[in-house]
Structure formats: C-alpha cells, structure tokens
N, C-alpha and C positions, 0 to 999 in steps of 0.2 A: 842458686835456683831463682827465677823471677817470681816474684810475688803475686798472688792472684789479683786481678783488678777489682778496686772498689766500685768502680763505675764504667759500664759499656753503655755508649749511646750510638746506635747503629743504623745507618741509612736513614737518619731523621729528615723529614721534609716537612716544611710548613709554607702554606701559602695565604696571603692576605690579597684583597680585592687589588689586581693590576699589580702584585708584586710577588715573586718568588723568594721568600725572605731564608729559607734554608734549602739546600739543594742536595740531598743524599749525604748528610754530614755524619761521619763517623768519628766519635770523639771518646777516648778512654783515659783513666786515671789510675795511677798506682796508689795504694795506701801509704800513709806518711810521707807524701811529698807535696810540694807546692807547684802546681801546675798553672802557669800563666796562660791566659786567653786573650790574644791580641787581635787587632784589626782595627781598620777605620769604622767611625760612626756609620751605622748601616750595614756593617759588613755580616750581622747576624749573631754576634756575641751574645747580646742581651735575650734575643729571640730564643736562642738554644737554650739559656739558664732558665727561661721562663717554661720552657716545654719540659725541662727537667724538674723544675719546682711545681708543676701542676697548674701554673698560671695560664698557660695556652695549651690547647690539644693539638697534638701531632697529626698531621695528615697521613703520614706513614714512618715507619720506623719502630724501633724498640728499645726500651732502656732496662738494663739490669743493675741492680745494686747489691754488691756482695754476692754475686753470681746468680741472684735471683730475680727473674724477669718482674718489672713493675709497670703498672700504668696509673700514673696519678691524676685524679680528677681535680685535686685542690691542693693548696700549700699545706693544709693540715695533713693531707695524705703523704706528702713528701716528709714532713717533719717527723711523722710516726715511723718512717722507714728509716730515718737517720740522716736526712737531708735539711741542712739549714742554710739560710741566704741572709746576708746584709746587703740591702738594697742601697743604691745610690742615692736615691732621695729618702729623706728620714720619713718615718711612717709612725711616729709615737702619737699618743693622745696628750696633747699639752697640758691639759688641766688635772690629769692624774699623776699621782707621786711615781717615783722611780721604780718602787716595789711593785705598784700596780701595773706599770708598763711592762716590766720585764716578765710578769706571770700572767698577764691578759689572756683569759679564755683557758687558763689550766691552773686556776688559783688552787692552793691547797685547802682541803676542806676537814672540818672537825668531825666528831661522831654523830653530830646533828645534822650534818649536811651543809653547814654554814662556813662561810671562808674563815680559814684559821689565820688570823692576821698577824699573830706572834710568830708562827712558823714561817710565813711569808717575809716577815722581817728578818728573821734569822737567816733563811736561806739567800735572801737579797745580800745582806752583810757578808755571808761566807763566800758567795759568788764574787762579789766586787773586791773583796780583799785578796781573793785568790788571783785575781786579775791586776791587782796592784792598782785600783780605782779607789779614790776618796770620796765618792758621791754619799750624800746622805740619803738612804733609802727612803726617807719621808718627803725629800725635797719635791716640789711640783716641777714636772718636766720642763714647763714653759720658762721656769727661772735658771735653767741650766745654760752655758754657752752652747753653741752648734757643736763645738768639737766634744764637749761633754755629752750631748746628746747622742753623737756618733759613737761615744763610749759605751753608752747604754745599749744601743743597737749591736754592738760586738758582743757584750756581755749577754745579752738575750740569745744570740745565735749559739754562743758557747754552751749556755745552760741546757740546751737540747741534748747534750752528750752524742752530738751528731757523728758519724764517720765521715761524713762531706760537709764543708763549709764553704759555700761560695761568697766571695767578697767582690762586690761590684764597686769599684772606685772607693775604697775604704777610707783613703786618705785625703779625700778631695777638700775637707774642712778641717784637717789636722795640722798642728805645727811641727816643726822639726823633732823635737822632744816628743810629742805625741806619736809621730810616725815611728820613732825609735822603740817606743812602748809597744806599739802594735805588733812590730816585727818581733819583739820578745815572746808576745804572745803566741804570734804564728809559729815561731820556732819550739815553744812548748807543746804546742798542739800537734805539730810535725812529729815530734819525739814521742808523743802518746799513740802514734799511728793513725791520726786523723789526717785526711786528704784535704788541702785547700786548694780550690779553684779561685785565682786571683786575676780580676779584671782590672787593669789600669792603663791610662795613656801616659804615664810617667815612667819612661824607660830606664831612669836611674834605679827605680824601685824594683823592676823586673829583674834587672841583672844583680841586685843586691839580696833578692829574696827567693827567686823562682828556681826550681831544679829543671823543670821542662817547660817549653814554650811551644804552644799551638797557635799558629796564625791563619785568620779567616780573611777572606775577601769576597765580596758579592755573594754571600750566603753559602760559601764554599769553603772547605778546608784546604789551605795551600800546603801545609805541612807541619809537622811536629818535630822539634829539635831540641836536643840537651841544651841547656840555656848557656853552659860555657863555650858552645861552638859558635854563638852569635855575637855580633857587635852592633852597635847603634845604627850604622849606615845599613849593613845587611838586613837587620829588623825592618827598618823604614822602607827598604826596598820590597820585601816580601809583603808588607801590609799594603803598599800603595801600588804595587806593581811596575815601578819605574825607578831608575836611579835618582837618588836625591843628594846631589852633591852640596846642596846649600839648603839650609833650613828656612832660610828668609829671602824674599824676591828683594830686587834692587828698589830703594825708595828715592826715585829720581823726580823730585818736585821742586819748584823755585819757591824760595820763602820769600812772602811778600809783606804787607803792611799789618801792623798790629789790628786784631779783630776781637781780641777778648783782653780784658785787663781786670785783674782782681787787685783790690786794694785794702791792706790792713782786715783781712776778713776774720772774725773771731766767733766760734760757736756760741750757741746760747749755754749750751752745757760746758761750764768751766773746766771740766775734765777732758774735753775734745780737743780741736785743734784751735789755734791763736795767731793772731797777726801774720796771716798768710798773704802774700803780695807776689804777684807773676804776670807775665804777659804771654800771650799765644798768638802766633803770627798766620797768616794764610800759608796754605801748602806745608805747614809744620805738622809733624807727629811729636808731641810732647809727652815723653813717659813720666808716670809719677809712681815711684818706687817707696819702699819703705817695708819693715817687719809688720808682722800681725799686731794690731793694736796702735799703728801709726796714724790712724785716723783718715786714711785716703778716702775710703768710701764716703765717709761723713763728710768731707771736704766737698767732693764732686756733687754729692747729692744737696748739699747746702747752695753750691752755684746754681743748680737747677732748680732750687727752690722747695725741694722736698722737705729739708730740715730747717728750722729757723736759725737765724744768726743774731748775735748780739750786736755786732758793729761792723763797719766796713762796707765797701760797695763793690759791684760788679759792673763794669762797663762794657757794652758791644758796640764795636765800631765807634768808639768815643763817648756813646751816650750811655748814662747810667740807667741801670734798670730800677725803676723807682720802687717796685716792690718784687722780692725775689718770690716768684711762684712758678710751678711748672707750665701754667697756662702762659705766663709772660715769657717763660724762656723759650717756650715753643715758638712764640709769635716773634721772638726777636731772632729766630734761626738757630735754636740751640736744640740737639736731641741728646738723649741719654738711654745708652744700652746698659742695663743694671747688671750688678754682680751675680744676683741670685736668679738665673733664668727661670727656675720653677716658680717661685713665690711672687717674684716682682716683674717678671719678664713676659712670659706668655699668659693667654687665657687659654687653659689646656683644653677646655670643652668647646671652645669656638673653632671655626673654619680657619684656614690659612688666609682666605680673603678677609675675613672679619679681623683676625690680629693684625694682617698688614695695614688695613686701613683705619683702625681706630682714632688715631690723633688728626686724621685728615678728612674725617666725614663732611666737614662743614663746606669743603671745596666741590663737593659732589652732590649737591642738592640742585633740584629742578626749579623752575620759575615758581612752583607753589611749595617749595620748601621740603618736598619729599625727596629721598635718596634716589639717585639714579644708579640703580643697582648694575645695570649693563656698563656704565662708564667705570664704575667702581671696581668691577670684575676685571675690566679691561686693564686698568692702571695698576692693580695689584699683580695681576698675571704678568704684566711686562716688566715690572719691577723684580719680581722674584726670578723670572727668566734671565734677566740680566745677571743676577747673582748664582745662577745655575743651582737654585733650590730643587732638591729631588723629592718629589711628590707625586703619588698616582693622579691627584686633581687638587683644584683649589679649594674644593668643598671638604677635603679631609681635614680631620681635627688635627690640630698643630701638635697634640700631645702623642699623637703617633708617629711623628717624625723623630730621626735621631737628633742627638743634641747639636751636631754641626749645623743640620739644616733647620732646626728650631732657631739657631742663632742668625742665620741667614734671613729667616723671616722677621724677626726683631730689627735687624739692620734694614731690610725692605721697608718697614713700619717707617723708621725715621727718615729714610731716603725719599719716601714719598712726600714728606713735609718739605722737601727742598732746604734741608739746613745748611748754614755756612759753618757750623761748629758742631762737632760730633764728639761727646764724652763716651768712652767705651770702658767700662769697669770690669776688668778680667774678661776680656773678649773671647779668649779660648779656653776657659776654665772647663773642663770636663769633656772637651772634645779630642779627637784623635789627631794624629800628626797630618793625615792627609788633608782633613778639614781645617787644621790651623792654618796650613799653606794657604789654602784658598781664602780664609779670612784676611791673612796678612796681604795677599795679592788684591784683595778689594781695598784694603786700607790704604795700600801704596797707590791705586789708582785713585781714589778719592782725593789724597793728598796731591797727586799730579794735577788734578782737576781744580785745585785751590781750596779745597775744604781744609779747615784746621781741625786736628784731632788731639784730644786729650786721652791717653791710654793708661789706665791704672793696671799695673801686673805684678804679681808676685814672683814671676818666673823671670830671673836675672838674664837668661840668653834672650828672651823675648824683649825686655827693657832695651838691651844693648844693640840687638840685631835690628830693631824697628824705629828706634827714636832718633830724632834729630837733637834733641836735647833730653836729659833726665833730671827732673826735681825728685829730691829725697825727703821725705818726711820721717821724724822720730818722734814718738810721744807728742804728736799734734803741733810740733815746730818744723818749720822749713830749713833743713839744715845742710843743704847742698843744691847747686845748680851745676850740671855737668854738661858741657858739649860733647859731642858724639865721640870726639877722640879722647876725651878724658874719661868717658863712662865705662871704666873697667869694674869687673866684679869687686876688686878689691877697694876701689875708690866708692862705689856705691855702698858697700858693707860699711866703711868706715863712716860714712854720712848716716846711714840707717841706725847706727849703734851709738851715735854722739851723746844722746841724751838718755840712754839706756838705764842709767843709775840714778836718775832724776825721780 
C-alpha cells in the first residue's frame, strides 16, 4: 500500500513582472524518500521551494503538508509546520557563536525568561555529536571554514525535527569526504521517515542519493521518474529539451604568442603558493586544477592584484606590471571572474546595467565629466544581448536572476573592458548543465577571437573538456603541466596529490 504523501503542491502558479516563473506546477513527495528536483537555472526550482517555505506568496495553487492544507506567510510558519530548508547561499550571523546561530530566534529560556545559555550549549553539543560534527559550540561563525559553516546550516535544518527538509545545492562548498558525510546524514534522516527534497546540478550526486527525480523546465514540470530509470544523457535531455551528445563544444582556436607570463610568484603568506611560473598564449584556454587547499584561487587573485605577493613578477605582452593591483590589471587588459559569485562577483541590489558597467564607467563620461547614461545603457544592453542574458529588463536587480544569468552579467562586465586576458575562477559553479554549455560556448568563442583564458575548475571533466593545457597545483606548488592529450583524470589526480603528505 502506498504511503500517504508528506507534501502536495498542486497547480502552483507564480508571476513576476514580465516573467511566468511557475505555470500550474504540481509536485508531490513521499515520506522517507530523497526526491531530487532538477532543471536548468531559471527553470523554477528555487521559486517553487520559496513558495513552499513561505518566502514567496503563490498567485494560485495550494500546498498540503501531512494531508493538511497550509498557506505559509513566512519561513517561521513553514518551520512550525515541519518544513526546513538549507539555502544555497549561507545565511549565518558571522560574529555570533555556532550555538547562537543554531538557535537564533528560538533560544531556550529559563524560569526568569532569560536565555538559558547552559541548555543551549548542551543542546548544541548533542545535536552536533549526533551529526558527527566536531565544531566547538562557542566558536565564532566567522572563524569556521565555508564547509564548516555549511555543516552548521545542515545542523540547524535538522534541529527543527522537520518532516520535510529542502536542500538547495548543499554540497557546493564541501569536499568529497564532507559530501560522503552529508549523504550519511541524509540516509539517517530518510530511515527516520523524513522526506528530503534535494536540488543539485551535480548529476553524480543525484544518481547516488535520490529515489525519485522531478524535472522542471521553463516553469513547468516535465515529468517525475524513479531515479533508477534515468541515466545522465536522458536527464540532461529532459532538462534542456534537446539531445546533448557532447557536454563540451569544440574549442577551435589558433594558439598565438605569449600574452601573460608569471615568473617565480610567491605569496606573502608563507603557507600559500610559492615559486609559480607559467606562460599563457593568445587563443589558449589554460586549465588550473588541484584539490581543495591547492591555492588556485589565491594564485589567480594575486595575479590580478587582490592579494599581496612576497616576490616574483607578472608580465603582460612582455612588459612587467610594476605594481600588482586590480586597477593596474584592468588597465593591462586582464579581467577576473571570481569564485564566489554572491560575495565577490555581483552587486545584488544594483541593476544589471550597473553591474555590467562598473569597471568601464570612465569610458562613458561626457565632456564635463558626467556619465552618459544613454551610451552606458546601450553598451551594457548590447553586451548582455550578445551573451543571451535572460532578464525582463536591464533595470532589474541582478540578485533576481538565476545563477547562470548572473554569471553572464559578470562576463559581460569584463568583456565591456575589452580584455585580452580573462581569468575565470570556477566559472560554472552552481549553475545547471544547460547554462554550463552556454558558458563553455562563450569561452570557446572568446578563445577563437584570440582572448587568452585561465580557467580554475574543481570539475575534472570540465578541465579535460575545455583546456588546451592543464596546470595542476598541490599544496601551493606547481606539480604538473599537461598537454590536452596528456590530461587524463588519472594524470591530473597524480599531480594533485603529489605533495599531499608534505
């Protein structure tokens, strides 16, 4: 006999200005199951979950939890009804302790109505031990690594004893071991009858952990399938609405002269990278690989002048940059797409036009030094149109776009500066397979135009599929330079672990 549904979302419709985000969506979940929700960025997954969690008000439709119809006006309403959510973007209070973050807004009180700090400490310790996390309950949240902070988000969601836990890209900041740990937690929750709604763009995770898969596209549900009946190609086809025989476009560019040279670069921090030397040529996509802690981001941010260096030099077209700084890098024709789109990429409350044009404002001043807003809007619009950024208007706040479209805005920003060299740190992190292919196509076209690209990536297929050469770092040292034909997963991993014991 089939179990009663723990969640029913029936004929849910949600509109935004100029966009039908959800179009009569019906989504149901069984208790004690892991139900993956898949689709391209902008397909409506997050909007649907925000309607469930009380963050958005539906225009039509109904929600039932454990057979009882509900209408949530806030996240607090949803949590009281047994729905908790782990958001893709961390939402902790950095200067508060782990314990204070876990129980924020629901702190245990003593008989006098004051916060019972001892009980909060005990409850935190019990919760973390049950999840096999070894955080200090008194540690300040800002002192934890990103993956540890993600662990706290998971612990907080579990602490509500919810019947439904929504996990939106929960592994985006986790190492392989931490992902395995999360899967243990998920299996334990499933065994206790908790339903997990799992959103991820990492297909290997879906086939490893999901019982059921629902695919969305353009605000509609395409279908719901047992996970065992799907494979990667079939799932991609359902998500993007077309056959995808190849995950990567051909990169057909002519490799030209050296345009960037790094000589003996050493970080100011002695525990970071040291003695890094390499060349980058026109028309080349140079992959930069390595495991967590390899110092890849630290290296490219130092080349761009964000981080100080102790020694070494960077040459652009044979001329050394006298001082490494972002301004000098931009003036020399270098752009940097940062790893953390939310914190160091977009300006969330500014418009798409403003986000696109920030580094180029000096080019759009009139004779008396004021901004020529008409020319600025025209240039930003043209650039985003070329990259096919999906947006209702150029005045929309960039935070309202999907991750893939936010990434296109950031790319448009740097392309407006007319760079010769583009550094892209994890360019497809947190975006779906369809948007990934679009980013890859843009990269291939830029290389064909003679742009030189450094691509930092943690995804082995991406490194192999898009790079002319792959540099590999391990513990801050350059341990391998592999030509395209040499860049196998095994060869990259050998280089990536060469100094793992040092």
